C-alpha positions in Angstrom: 44.5 197.9 271.4 47.2 200.3 270.0 47.2 203.9 271.6 46.7 207.3 270.0 48.7 207.6 266.9 47.3 204.4 265.5 44.4 204.0 267.8 41.6 205.6 269.6 41.4 206.3 273.4 37.9 205.2 273.6 38.9 201.7 272.0 41.5 201.3 274.5 39.0 202.0 277.5 36.7 199.6 276.0 39.0 196.7 276.2 40.5 197.6 279.4 37.0 197.5 280.7 36.9 193.8 279.6 40.2 192.7 281.4 38.7 191.1 284.3 36.5 188.6 282.1 39.0 188.3 279.4 39.9 184.7 280.1 36.4 183.4 281.0 35.3 181.3 278.1 31.6 182.0 278.7 32.3 185.8 279.2 32.3 188.8 276.7 35.3 187.4 275.0 33.8 183.9 274.2 33.7 184.4 270.4 37.6 185.1 270.4 37.9 181.9 272.7 36.0 179.9 270.1 37.9 181.6 267.1 41.2 181.3 268.7 42.3 177.6 267.8 41.6 178.2 264.1 43.3 181.7 264.0 46.4 180.5 265.8 46.5 177.1 264.2 46.4 178.8 260.7 49.3 181.0 261.8 51.5 178.5 263.4 51.3 176.2 260.4 52.3 178.8 258.0 55.1 180.1 260.1 56.4 176.7 260.5 56.5 176.1 256.9 58.1 179.3 256.3 61.0 178.1 258.4 61.2 174.6 257.1 59.5 173.0 260.2 56.9 170.2 260.5 53.7 171.9 261.5 52.6 169.0 263.5 55.6 168.9 265.7 54.9 169.7 269.2 57.1 172.8 269.5 57.1 173.7 265.6 57.9 177.4 266.5 60.7 176.9 268.8 63.1 179.8 268.7 60.8 181.9 266.3 60.2 185.3 267.6 56.4 186.6 267.3 55.2 189.9 268.1 51.4 189.9 269.1 50.1 193.6 268.5 46.8 194.4 270.3 47.3 191.3 272.4 44.7 192.0 274.8 44.9 189.6 277.9 47.0 187.1 275.8 44.6 184.5 274.1 46.7 184.5 270.8 50.1 185.1 272.6 49.7 182.1 274.9 48.6 179.8 272.1 51.6 180.7 270.0 53.9 180.3 273.1 52.6 176.8 273.4 53.7 176.1 269.9 57.2 177.1 271.1 57.5 180.8 269.8 59.2 183.5 271.9 56.2 185.7 272.1 56.1 189.5 272.8 52.7 190.8 273.6 52.1 194.6 272.9 49.1 196.6 273.9 47.9 200.0 275.1 45.2 198.7 277.4 47.2 198.4 280.7 44.6 196.6 282.7 44.3 193.9 279.9 48.0 193.4 280.0 47.9 192.9 283.8 45.4 190.1 283.2 47.7 188.8 280.5 50.8 188.8 282.8 48.8 187.0 285.6 47.5 184.2 283.4 50.7 183.6 281.6 52.5 183.3 285.1 49.7 180.9 286.4 50.3 178.9 283.3 54.1 178.8 283.5 54.6 180.6 280.3 57.3 183.1 279.6 55.6 185.8 277.4 57.2 189.3 277.4 54.2 191.9 277.7 54.7 195.6 277.0 52.3 198.5 277.1 52.5 200.4 274.0 51.9 200.6 270.3 53.9 199.2 267.3 55.1 202.5 266.0 57.1 203.1 269.3 59.1 199.8 269.0 62.9 200.5 269.1 64.4 201.0 265.8 65.9 197.7 264.3 64.0 195.5 266.6 62.4 192.9 264.3 60.4 189.6 264.7 60.1 186.5 262.5 56.4 187.1 262.5 54.1 189.9 263.6 50.4 189.2 264.4 47.6 191.6 264.8 44.2 189.9 265.3 40.9 191.6 265.5 42.8 194.9 265.8 42.9 196.8 262.5 39.3 197.5 262.7 39.9 199.5 265.9 42.8 201.8 264.9 42.5 205.3 264.0 45.3 205.5 261.4 45.3 202.4 259.3 48.1 203.2 257.1 50.5 204.3 259.9 49.6 200.9 261.7 50.3 198.8 258.7 53.6 200.5 258.2 54.5 200.0 261.9 53.8 196.3 261.4 55.9 196.1 258.4 58.8 197.8 260.3 58.6 195.3 263.0 58.9 192.3 260.7 62.3 190.8 259.6 63.2 190.9 256.1 61.1 187.9 254.5 59.2 187.7 257.7 55.4 187.1 258.0 52.6 189.5 259.1 49.4 188.2 260.0 46.0 190.0 260.4 42.5 188.9 261.1 39.7 191.2 260.7 36.1 191.9 259.5 34.9 192.5 256.0 32.7 195.5 255.6 29.7 194.1 253.9 25.8 193.9 254.5 26.2 190.4 255.7 28.9 191.4 258.3 26.6 194.1 259.3 23.9 191.7 259.9 26.1 188.8 261.5 28.8 190.6 263.4 27.2 193.9 264.5 23.5 193.3 264.7 23.5 189.5 265.4 26.3 189.2 267.6 25.9 192.4 269.6 22.1 193.0 269.8 20.4 189.5 269.1 22.6 186.9 270.4 24.5 189.1 272.9 27.9 187.2 272.1 29.6 190.6 272.3 29.0 193.6 274.4 27.0 196.3 272.4 29.5 198.8 271.1 32.4 196.4 270.6 32.4 197.1 266.7 31.9 200.0 264.5 30.7 198.6 261.1 32.1 201.5 259.3 35.6 200.7 260.4 35.4 197.1 259.0 38.0 196.4 256.4 37.5 194.9 253.0 40.1 192.5 251.7 40.7 194.9 248.8 41.4 197.8 251.1 43.6 195.7 253.3 45.7 194.4 250.4 46.1 197.9 249.0 47.3 199.1 252.6 49.7 196.0 253.0 51.3 196.7 249.5 51.7 200.5 250.5 53.5 199.3 253.5 55.7 197.1 251.4 54.2 193.9 252.3 52.9 191.3 249.8 49.8 189.4 250.3 50.5 185.7 250.3 47.4 183.9 251.6 43.9 184.7 252.7 41.1 182.6 254.1 37.7 183.2 255.3 36.6 182.2 258.8 33.2 180.8 259.7 31.4 179.6 262.8 29.3 176.1 262.6 26.1 177.4 264.3 25.4 173.8 265.6 28.8 173.1 267.1 30.1 176.6 267.8 33.5 175.5 266.2 35.2 177.7 263.7 36.7 176.5 260.3 38.6 177.9 257.5 36.5 178.7 254.2 36.8 180.5 250.9 34.0 182.9 252.0 35.7 186.1 253.2 32.4 187.8 253.6 32.4 188.2 257.3 35.6 187.3 259.0 39.0 186.5 257.4 42.6 186.1 258.0 45.4 187.3 255.8 49.2 186.4 255.7 51.5 189.0 254.1 55.3 188.8 253.6 57.9 191.6 254.2 60.4 192.4 251.4 
């Protein structure tokens, strides 16, 4: 998670504490493991098409630069690297980054992991795509965070975010159900009041100079545990925006 300025110390500590079990598919991050193929597949397809690539090609993102903000221990970063992208992972949780570096090295993946926050990136450093998955609902200054994402994208580049809508249904499913009833996430992972509606996110993106280009809901099949794209954005959703 990003650090003070855009983030909160308590959020950083929360995710650092999960570092040792981040890559355990049956551990506290198992919902992200289950969700990751949908999130990164959706992103890779749109990024490939943006650059005239065949999304079905093995290394469809070869040569494209991607910044993964709030990368944690690297679930999305590794998936995008396996599509051929040159990935930089950025996070303020140092212990999570150590887990990310170790896991990438064991898998033979060349991912540049940095400790920090997006507003501290060097002036002029920009990427073909900027990704922030399940991050914005943990930051302290949403406008500053979105502005930093926009600055990190090349002109015409893409910015992707996934987050949770602030609805009664998301409170029941993502907070009460996931944390207290089903124990899919550690209690206290989310603060429902910090969830972001699509309208709020769209307004924030436009204020940062980004135009919303695509949106999809994400839903889990309770029988298989697999995630799929859906028109329903009432709980989890993904957004693609384009820099000017």
